[in-house]
N, C-alpha and C positions, 0 to 999 in steps of 0.2 A: 536358841530355843530347840528343845528336843523334838523328835518326830511325834512323840505322844502329845506334847504341848501344842504343836502345830495342828494336829488332828483335833484336839479338844477345842482350839480356837476356831477352826473351820466349822465344827459342829455348832458351837455357840453362835457364830455369825449366821449359820443356816437357820437357826431357830429365830433369831431377830428378823432376818429377811422374810421368813415365812409369816411371822406375826405381822409385819408391816403390810404385806400383801393382803392377808386375811382381814386385818383391821380396816384397811382402805376399802376393801370390797364389801365386807359384811358388817362392819361396825364393831366397836369394842365389845358391847354387851353380848352380841350374838356369836362372837368368836370364843370358842372354849380352848382350854389348855390341850384337850385331846385333839382338836382341830389343828392347832399349831404344831403339836408333836407329829401328827400324821403328815402334814405338809413338809416338815423338816426331815421326815423319814427316820424318826426315832420313837421310842416308847414314851408314854406319859411319865413313868418313873424317871427316865433319863432327862426329860424336860426339867424336873424338879432338882436334878443334880446341877443344873446350870442356873436356874432362876427359882427362887422360893415361891413366887406368886406370879400371876399373869401380869400384874401391874409392873413388876420388876423388869419385864421384857422392854418396857418403854424407857427404862433408865439404865441401859447396859453399860454406860461409861461413867456413871456417878462416882464409883470408887476411884477410877483412873483420874478424874478431875480433882478429887480431893488429894490424891497422891501427888499429882503435879504441883498443886499449891504448896503442900507440905515440903516437897522436894525443893521448890523455888525458895521457900523460906530458909530451909537448911543450908542451901548453897548460895545464899545471898552474897553479893560483893560488898566490900566495906562502904562503898559510896551509895548503895541502894537503901532507900527508906522503905517503910512498910507498904506504901501505895505502889512504889515502883516494883517491888517484889510481886505483888498481886497482879499487876499489869503484865509482868513477864510470865507469870503462870498462865494467864489467859492466852498469851501468844503461843506458849508451848502447847497448850491444849488444842488450839486451833491448827497448829502445824502437825500435831500427831493424829488428829481425828476430825471428822466432820460431824461429830455427834451433835454439836450445837446448831448446825446450819443445814442439816440434811432433810430428806423426806420424813425421816423418823422424828426429827425435831419439830417439824410442822405438825405432824400427827399428834405427837406428845402434847404440844401446846393446845391443839384443838380438844383433846380429851381432858386435859386439865380444866378447861373451861366448861366442858359438857358433862363429864362423868364424875360424880362425887367421890367414888372410891379412888380414882386416879388423882383427883385434886388433893385428897387427904394424903395419899402416898407421896405426892410431889412435895407437899408441905413438910412431911416428915423427913424426906430425903434432904430437902433444903435446910431445915433446922439442924439436922445432924451434921451436915457439911459445914455450915456456918460455925457451929460450936467447935468442931475439930480445927478448922482453919484459924479461928480467933484464938484458941488456946495456944496453938503453935506460934502465932504472930506475937502474942503478949510475952511468951517465953523468950522469943528471939529479940525483942525490942523492949526490954524492961525499963530502960531509961526514957522511952518515948511513949509507951502504951501501957496502961493498966488493963486488967481484963475487960472492963466495961468499954473503954475506948477502943480496944482491939475488936470487940464485938460490934461496935458501931461502925468502924471502918470496914469490917468484913460484911456487915449488912448493907452498907452503901455499895460495896463492890458487887455483891450478889444481886442486889436490887437493880443496879445499873445494867448488868448483863441481862437479867430477866426482862426488864422493861424494854430494852433495845430489841431483844428477840421477839417479844410480843408484838411490837410494831412491825418488825420486818417480816414476820411469819403469819401475820393475822389473816392473810388471804389464802393461806395454805400452800403457797407456791414458793419454795425456798429460793429459787434462782441460783446464781453462781455462788457456791460455798465460799470461795476466796474473797469475793466482794462483800458478802455478808459478814465474814469474819473481820475484815478491815473496818466495816461500819460499826460493828459491836465494839471493837477495840477503841475506835475514835470516841464513841459515845461514852464508854467507860472511863477513858482518859479525862473527858470533860467532867464527869461526875466526881472523879477523885482528885481533880485539880486542887481543891483546898488542902488536901492531905499530902500533896507532893512536896518533897524537900527542895 
């Protein structure tokens, strides 16, 4: 990673951290993009070069999670079936980031439940992710999955992760990220058991 890329990543993380602090203190609706930008010590225009909307700050790793799943599918071992590939992608995401188990994850879940615009954004992010992953899965396993079956498997995978996180983070206290990640992985393995080779 170049110096410029590292600086850009630090600024992006500063925006996310500032947003989390402000959202926790002031709530989602009362926090403006200008507030977040000021707290991150950047201009509002710069904020929009990192995140297209305020809602997007709550989903900073969405693209990385999709990329991890697509990469796991592309680099599958001959013995791996579709469910095993998705479970490996979940482990990779957990090892690379705490986005699913952090303070931000708990906050995101709370706002999905309370704020209609965040709920709508979350549904759009999830639908886009499922479509991309299912498309790659069907292409990688044409002898085992047609597009509809690939979509069903992907839906079961995403649904298992989402439901496990909802239960684990419902009180707003994420706890130990490593333990949360292991619990999500175990729950997802149970949900995908019928799909495993």
